[in-house]
C-alpha positions, 0 to 999 in steps of 0.5 A, a space after each residue: 500500500 505504501 508503494 502504491 501511495 508513493 508511486 501512484 496508480 500510473 507509477 505502479 503500472 509502470 513498475 509492474 510493466 518494467 518487471 514483466 519486461 525484464 522477466 521476459 528478457 531474462 527468459 529469452 536470453 540464450 546462454 550456453 549451458 543454461 535452460 529456462 524451465 518455466 518460460 511460459 509462467 505468468 509471474 516474476 519467478 524464472 527457474 534457470 537449470 544448468 546443463 552438464 557439458 557432456 549433454 549440451 548438444 542434445 539438451 536445448 530446452 526444458 522439454 529436452 532436460 526433462 526427457 533426459 532427466 527421466 531417461 538417464 539417472 546420471 544426467 540428473 545427478 550431474 545437472 543437480 551437482 553442477 547447479 549446486 556447485 555453481 551456486 556455492 561457488 557464486 557465494 565465494 566469487 560474486 553474489 548472484 541475483 538468484 537463490 538456489 532451489 533444491 527441488 524446483 520440480 521432480 522427475 516421473 520417478 520422484 527425483 528432485 530437479 534443482 535450479 537457480 530461481 530468479 525473482 526480478 523485483 528491483 525497480 533498478 533491474 534492467 536488461 543490462 543487469 541481466 546481461 551482466 548476470 549471464 556473464 558472471 554465470 558463464 564465468 562461474 560455470 567455467 570454474 566449476 565444470 
């Protein structure tokens, strides 16, 4: 309510429109080794999954990720380990604008899928912030692979 009173109705509309634009930009950004798991979600949360190097030629989107996770137990072990290592290393190197989700989703047989959760809510977020975030993600991914 304080935000609405401070920004006014048009200010709130602009704020929400900006947040959605940044969220969509994040979801549309292509970066080697990463795939967005909830591209069609209606809210601000975006789940980013990490694809192990050995699987990057065959896993191009979330559907491929799920198919591989359901058919190859080693893939999910590698993917979950990699995203966990990436997040832990980010805490040492450069704090990312995301949190770690240990069980974003589950496979058909109940194994957990881990990922990075981005919730873009800062009024200062911009496409440039997202671009810089992916540069940092890429550098940390190179370190942990």
